[in-house]
Structures are given as C-alpha cells and as structure tokens.
C-alpha positions in Angstrom: -24.0 -72.7 20.5 -26.9 -72.1 18.1 -26.6 -70.7 14.6 -27.6 -67.2 15.7 -25.0 -67.2 18.4 -22.3 -68.4 16.0 -23.3 -65.7 13.5 -23.2 -62.9 16.2 -19.8 -64.2 17.5 -18.4 -64.4 14.0 -19.7 -60.9 13.2 -18.2 -59.6 16.4 -14.8 -61.2 15.6 -14.9 -59.7 12.1 -15.6 -56.3 13.5 -12.7 -56.6 16.0 -10.4 -57.7 13.2 -11.5 -54.7 11.0 -11.1 -52.3 13.9 -7.6 -53.6 14.6 -6.5 -53.2 10.9 -8.0 -49.7 10.9 -6.2 -48.8 14.1 -2.9 -50.1 12.7 -3.4 -48.3 9.4 -4.3 -45.2 11.2 -1.2 -45.4 13.3 0.9 -45.9 10.1 -0.8 -42.9 8.5 -0.2 -40.8 11.6 3.5 -41.8 11.6 3.8 -40.9 7.9 2.2 -37.6 8.6 4.6 -37.0 11.5 7.5 -37.9 9.2 6.2 -35.4 6.6 5.9 -32.7 9.2 9.5 -33.4 10.4 10.8 -33.4 6.9 9.0 -30.2 5.9 10.3 -28.4 9.0 13.9 -29.7 8.3 13.8 -28.1 4.8 12.6 -24.8 6.3 15.4 -24.9 8.8 17.9 -25.9 6.1 17.0 -22.8 4.1 17.5 -20.4 7.0 20.8 -22.1 7.9 22.0 -22.0 4.3 21.3 -18.3 4.1 23.1 -17.6 7.3 26.1 -19.6 6.1 26.1 -17.7 2.7 25.4 -20.9 0.8 25.2 -19.7 -2.8 23.5 -22.9 -4.0 20.6 -23.0 -1.5 18.0 -21.6 -4.0 18.9 -24.2 -6.7 18.7 -27.0 -4.1 15.6 -26.0 -2.2 13.3 -24.0 -4.5 11.0 -25.8 -6.9 11.6 -24.8 -10.6 8.2 -23.0 -10.6 8.7 -21.3 -7.3 7.0 -17.9 -6.7 7.6 -16.2 -3.3 6.6 -12.8 -2.0 8.5 -11.4 0.8 7.1 -8.2 2.4 10.0 -6.1 1.0 9.4 -7.3 -2.6 7.3 -5.2 -4.9 5.8 -8.4 -6.4 6.3 -12.1 -6.1 9.7 -13.4 -7.2 10.6 -16.4 -9.3 13.3 -18.9 -8.4 15.9 -17.0 -10.5 14.8 -13.6 -9.2 15.0 -14.8 -5.6 18.5 -16.2 -6.2 19.6 -13.0 -7.9 18.4 -10.7 -5.1 19.9 -13.1 -2.5 23.3 -12.8 -4.1 23.0 -9.0 -4.3 22.0 -8.8 -0.7 24.9 -11.0 0.4 27.2 -8.0 -0.5 25.1 -5.7 1.6 24.4 -7.6 4.8 24.8 -11.0 6.4 22.4 -12.9 8.7 24.5 -13.7 11.8 21.9 -15.5 14.0 18.3 -16.6 13.7 15.6 -18.5 15.6 12.5 -20.1 14.2 9.2 -20.6 16.1 7.0 -23.2 14.3 3.3 -22.5 14.7 1.6 -25.1 12.4 2.3 -27.4 9.5 -0.5 -28.9 7.4 0.3 -31.7 5.0 -2.2 -32.7 2.4 -0.9 -35.2 -0.1 2.2 -33.8 -1.7 1.7 -30.2 -0.5 2.6 -28.7 2.8 1.8 -25.3 4.4 3.9 -24.2 7.3 3.3 -21.1 9.5 6.1 -19.8 11.7 7.6 -16.8 13.4 11.2 -15.8 13.4 13.9 -13.6 15.0 16.9 -12.7 12.9 20.0 -10.7 13.5 21.6 -9.1 10.4 25.0 -7.5 10.2 25.2 -4.7 7.6 28.3 -3.7 5.7 28.9 -0.7 8.0 29.1 -3.2 11.0 25.7 -2.3 12.5 23.7 -5.3 13.7 20.0 -5.1 13.6 17.5 -7.7 15.0 14.0 -8.1 13.7 11.0 -10.3 14.1 8.5 -11.5 11.6 6.4 -14.3 10.2 6.3 -16.5 7.2 3.9 -18.9 5.5 5.7 -21.4 3.3 4.2 -23.7 0.8 6.3 -26.8 0.0 5.7 -29.5 -2.6 7.0 -33.1 -2.4 9.3 -33.9 -5.3 11.4 -36.9 -6.3 14.3 -35.1 -4.5 12.4 -34.4 -1.3 10.3 -31.3 -0.2 11.0 -28.0 -2.0 9.6 -24.5 -1.6 6.8 -23.8 -4.0 5.8 -20.4 -2.6 6.2 -18.2 0.5 4.9 -15.0 1.9 6.1 -13.0 4.9 8.7 -10.8 6.4 9.4 -8.4 9.2 6.5 -7.3 11.4 
C-alpha cells in the first residue's frame, strides 16, 4: 500500500475511533440526562405524596432555602417559610385525599430543571365535603448537595 493509501486508511481509522468515543459519550450524557429527569420527577411526586400524608417537614426537606413559589390562590410569591406556614394552616382546614400527576415535559440544563405537568386532586374539607379539581404547574428545581430541591413554582387550579 502506498503512503497516500496508508494516510487515508489511518485518517479513516482515526475518524471511526473519534466517532465511537463521541457515540459512547453521547450515550453516557443521555443516560445522565434521563437519570436527572427521573430524579426531578421523583422529587415532584415526593412533594405531592408528602402533602397528602400531612408530612409537616416536607417544606424543610424539599424547598431550597431561597425558594419563591407562586400558586394561583396566593396574592404574591411565597418564600419557603411562608409556604410552610400556609401549608400548616391549611392542614387544619382541609386534607388532600387523592391525587394524580400527568407529566408533560422536563427540561434539565446543568443544575436547573423545569418541569411542566397537569394534576387532579381530591380534597376533603373540615365539613366532610370532598372536592376534586384539575390544574397545572410549572416547577423549577435546582440540584443541591442533598439532591434536587424546588427553587420556584407557579400554577394551580384551572
């Protein structure tokens, strides 16, 4: 084989090797992104389950210290402490008895995730009446040393 043929063959082998490494790296990145999506969704589900179980410590565990969320029934965005205070107040007024979440999309960019989803929730009020409602949320989560935490959210009943 002449020198030109060896150079072409060598260049082709190098291109194949680079393509293979890129494909493996791409697969690893895709797996990491999938893991992130799964982990983000698990935190969202954990929050809804904790509220339904009347877990008084969910806000401390799942909200970032600088959290600021704005539910549709709130007059303004609420901090972590305000969200916790109103949750505790509302626990005495009503209790979520069932819910279902319908994920629409999750975007992860570095250490930030944005999740859009729909929900149905059944709430039992102090007087015994159960009301079911549907709505939507957009949650923003941030990766911390202790896993994903809510940084912000917006949504509520339709």
